[in-house]
N, C-alpha and C positions, 0 to 999 in steps of 0.2 A: 481376660479371665473367664473363670471354667463355671465359676457360677452365676447365672444370668441377672442382670439387674430387672429384667423385668420378659413378662411371656406371654402371648397372646396366640389366638387360634391357629394363625397361619406361620408362625413364627418367633423367635426369641430374641431377644438385646444381653449382649456383652457389652462391657467396658475393656477396650485393647489398647496398645500400643502401637505406633507405628514403627518401623525400622528405626525413625531419627527419633524416636522417643516421642512422639508426640500423641497425647489423649486423645481417642477415638470413640466412639459408639459406632459398635459393629451390629447390624440386623443379620438375622440369619433364616433362612426360610427350612421350615421341618421336612425334613426327608420323605418323600411320599404324600404329599399332602394334597398336589394335584389331583393325583386318582382318587382320593378320598373325595374330595370336592366333589369331582364330575358322577362319583356314583350316587352320593346325596342328592346331588341335583338332579338325577337323571330319576330318580325315587320321589323326589317333589315334584317332576314335572308331571308323572303317570298319574299321582293323586291331585294334581290340578286339573288334568282332563277328567278323570273319573270324576270328578267333584264339578266340573262343568255339565258332562252328560246327565247329572242326575238332581241339579238343583239349577232351575231361573234364578235363584236368589242370589246363589252365588254366580253366576255366570256373567252378573251385573258388575262384580270387581274385577272382571277379567283375570282371574288368576293367574292362566297361562301366560299372558304379557308379561305380568308382575315377574313370574320367574325366571323368564327369559331376561328382564333388564336385571333382576339380582344375579344372575349368572354373568352378563356380562360385567356389570360392574364388581363383581367378585374375582374374575379373571384379570381384572385390569389389574387389583390388589395385589396378586399374585406374581405380577410384572412389577420388581421394584424399579427398575427406570424409568418408569411413568411416573412413580410415585417423586421419584426425582424432580423428576420434570416440573411436578405439580407445584413442590416444594420454591425450585428456583422461579417458576412464573409467579407465584405469589410473593416471593421476597422482592423481586422487581417489582410488583404492584403495590405492596408497602413500606416503598422505602422512605415516603415520609413520613411515617411514624415514626420516630425515632428512639421511643419506647417501647418496640416491637421486634422480637430477634427472630428470624428463621435460621435453625441449624443449615452452615454449608455443605453440600454434599462432595466429597472426594470422588471424582468420577472414573478418576484414573485407577481406583481401587475397588469400585465396586462393579455391580453386574446384574441380571432378571433376576436370580436368586441372593444375592448378597447386595448391602448396602452400607457404606464407610460414610459416617458425618461426622461432623464439627462436634466434638463432647461440650456439653453447657453445663455448669453447677450450679443448683438454684434449689428452691423448695418447690416441692409439688404441690400444685395449686390446692388439692384436696385435705391438704396438713394443715388445718387451721390453726391450731396450737402452738405449731413451727411459725405460719405467718404472723401473729399475735406475738412472741416471743424476739421474732426479729424486728419489730416496730413497725412491720408493714400496714398499709392500707388499704383494708380489703373493699372498702368500698370503690375506691378509685381504681382500683384493679377490675373489679364488677363493671366500672363505667367504661375504662378502655378496652376491655374485653368486648364488650356490646358495641362501642366505636368500630373500631377493627373490623367485626362481624358485619356490621353493614354496610360499611365502604367497601368488604369485597363482595358482598351479594348485590348489592344496587349501582353501583358508581363504575364495578371492575366486572362483574358478572362470571366471577370463577370465586367460591367460594372454599370454604371447609366444612365438609359436610358433619362431619363429626366433634362438634366442640364439647365435649363432656371433658369435668376438671384434669384423668389423667394425660389428655392432650396437652396441658400445659404446663410448664414450668417458671416460678415467679423468681425475678432477679431482684438484686438490690436499686433501690429508689422505684419501686413499684414497675419495673419494668415487666416486658411479658414474653417469654420464650415459646412459642406455639409448633408443637410436632404433629408428626406423624399425617402426612397426606397421601395416603392410599386412599380415600373417599373422598373425591371434591365433587362440587355441583356445577353446573352451567347454567348461565340463565343470561339467552338471547335478547339484544336491545329490546324486539318487542317484547317481549314476556317480561322484562323490567318495567316496559311503559303501560302494562297490563295492570301489573302492580300498583303503581302510582294512581294508575286512572283509578283503581277500584280502593285505593285508601281515601283519595281525594274525595271520591264519590261516598263513602261513607260520613266523611266529617260533615258535606256539604248536605246530605240526604237526599243523594241524585238518584234513586233507586233505578231507575232505567239504564242510566251509563252505567252500572254494576252489574246487573244483570245479563247486559250485552257481549260483557268478558265473558259473564260465565257462559253463556249459550254458546259462545263460540269455542267451548270446548262440548260441543254436542259429539264431535267425530262423524259428522253425518247424518247425525238421526235426529227426528222432528223434534221440537221442541215448545211444550206450552209454554209461548213468551209471557203472556200476560198475568199467568199464573206464578210465574219465576219472578215478573217483576214485584207482584202482593208479596212473597214470600221474603223477599229482601228487603220490599218496605218494613215487615215484621220485623226483622234483624235490627235494621240500621234506626229503626226508631229508638230501639234500645242505647242507642248512643246519640241521641239529640245533645246539640249541646255541649258536645264533649271537642276537647282539643286533641292533635296528635297524641300529645303525651297521656292524654287520659284513657287512651284506648286500652282493653284488657286484650291483648293480642291474642292471646291462648282462647280464650272465648270465642273472639272474633272466628280463628282460622277454626276453630272446631263448627261454629256456624255455617261457614265456606262447605267444610267437608261437605256438612248434611245436608246443605241445598243441592250440593253435586249428584250425593247417593238418593236423593227423594227423586233429582228430575232427571235420573238415568244417564247425566254427563259422566264425561271421564277426566277426574283429576290428572292432568300432565305429570309425568314423573320428575320432570325436572322441579314443577311447584311442590310435589309431593316429596322430596328429597329438601328444601328449602324449607318446607313446615317442618320438619324433623328436626333439622340443624337448629331453627329461632328457641323451639321447645325446648331440645336440649340444652341452647344457651341458655335459656331464659331460667332452667332447673339450675346451672352452673353459675349463675349470677344470684341467685337466692341463695346457695349455699354459702357463696362470699359473704352476702349481703341480705338479711333478711326484708328489707327494706327495697332490694334491688327494683327496679321498674325499667322493661327492657325499649320501651317507648318512647319514654324521656330522652335516652341516649341517641334514638333513632330520630327525634323531632325537626333538629336543626339540618342535618341531612335533609331528608324526605321534605320540608319545605323549600329549602333551596332546591332540591329536584325539580318538585311541584312548578315551582317559580321559572326553572329553564323552561320544561314542557310547554309552558300557555307564554312564554314572554311572545311579542311579538314577533320579534325577529324570527322566532320558530315557528313561528302559525304562518310567516311569508312563506319562511323556504316549506314547510308543508303544503301549501297552496299552489308554489311553483311547483311541486313533484308531482303532485294529483293532476295540475294542466299538464303538465307533460306526458301522462299517463294518459289522459284524455288525448290528446294528438296522438299516441301512438297506435290508440285503437281505432283513429280516423281514417291514419294512413297507415294502415295493416294490408298487407297483401290480401288479395281475394283468399274464400275459402277454399281448401282443397274439396274435391269433388266426395260426395258423401256425408263433407261432415257441414253442420249447420251453420248456414250464413249470419251475419248481426242480425238482420230483420226477423230471424225464426228464433235468435235469442233473445230477443226483446230490446235491439240494440240497432237505433235509428243512425247510420253516418251523418244524413243531414241534419237531425238533433245534436250531435256530437258537435258537429262544426260549428252550429251557432253557438252551442255551451262554451267554443274553445274563443270563438269571438268575444263573446263576453267577459269570459275569464281575462281575456289579455285590456280588453277596455276597464275592467275592475284592477287589473294591477297598474294600468297607466293612470288612475286616478289617483291611486294610493302615492306613487311617485309628485304628482300633479300637489296632493295634500301635504307631502312632507315639505315641497318646496316653498309651498304658500306659510308654511309653520315658519320656516326659516324666515323668509320676507317679513312674516310679522314680527317675531323676535328682533331682528334686525332694525327694522323702522322704530320701533319701542326706544331699541338702546341708543340709537342715532337721535331722538328725539328728547331722550333723558340727557343725554350729554350734552346735548344744541350744537351737533357740530354743523360746521359753517356751509353754505353762508345759513346765516340765522337773522332772517328780517323780522322784527315783531318777537325777539329772544325765541322763535319758534325754528329747528333746524327744516330748511326746507327740501332737503334730499329726504331726511327722514319721514318728513308729513307726505311727501311723493312714493316713497317706498310704502309706507302705512297704510295709505290709502287705497295704494293699488293692490295691496293684497287684499284689504278687505273686500274690492270690489270682486277680487279673483276667486275668493273663499264664497263670495254669494252664488257668482257662476258654476262654482265646482258643485254646491249644494244643491242646487238647481239640477244640474246635469244627471246629480247621485241618484235624486231623486227618479228618472226616470230609468235609469239604469236598475233600480232597486225593483221599480215597476214590472220590469222586463223578465225579472224573476219570479215575480208571484205566477 
């Protein structure tokens, strides 16, 4: 069709028919848009450099790096094949959510400047009167949108970075179709761990833990850690006694951004994009439902991920990996002439070797503790079930196993005390 159904800064969207008569959506890039963007970005780059040369305050925000990151993001948006791959990846990640749809891309008809995708009939998310007339539940739609967003960001680490109402179509049954994957964000595993660590630290009021994450964003610059901890304590004291669902996420993100600015830290670009997406999503949710609370929808997922992060199995795995890292340092080849030796770096190989020995013994004690617990439970079960032979009505084998595990546990506690004293 000649009349576009949607117009954006870099392209426009038309309804179309394939040769087989199938209705599709055709996204076409505007002619000459790349040259215009290059010209505008060069001007922005020059202005950023000029501002940095004349203002130390502006220099703290690193505008040149921001413009370069913006350039990379915008140029990726100009390649429609990248957007199509993003859509395919998110569709695969979100296939467990039966109420969420991502339009299929017709690769055989698409290119870097033209994209052909599945046509989806529905109601635009911002058309509130039409949603109400269709009998759709706006509150449930908002909850589902939040659930999808949190899953993308925190579970998959690959999320829609521009979740405004124009990028959603609502289908019958309160189902959601998500559109336009030109702008996506990525959160590495370590970055998601930091988000979980900070969330937990705010809830349990552990200021040093939260400050440690923020200090890691210093980009090598010196940080007044004591002052940072004090500022974090001032912020999280506002959330004393609140659960995850009661956190005011927008206010908290603004507080964190202010601390980053005040302590000359550098807000990582992936975190900045995550914050932008969360604030946009909260606005979308409140458009649909004025009582919408983003953190209420996040609470079950965050609790599950925090439990997993601090589970015994996960902690044991982390301990093993750290032990292996220490072993690698002990048995690393000698330094190249001209480089600092381990001793010069404050790392004594003999001390590390003793540490490895202690870690190995500690893990051995963990295995023994599991065996003791298993024996104790087994003996208790045999005693309760009066497993024969049972003179005097007491399981003989059960009594032997029970008393043996008790003695073993006593010995293990005595040895563990010595082990702990060695670490002091």
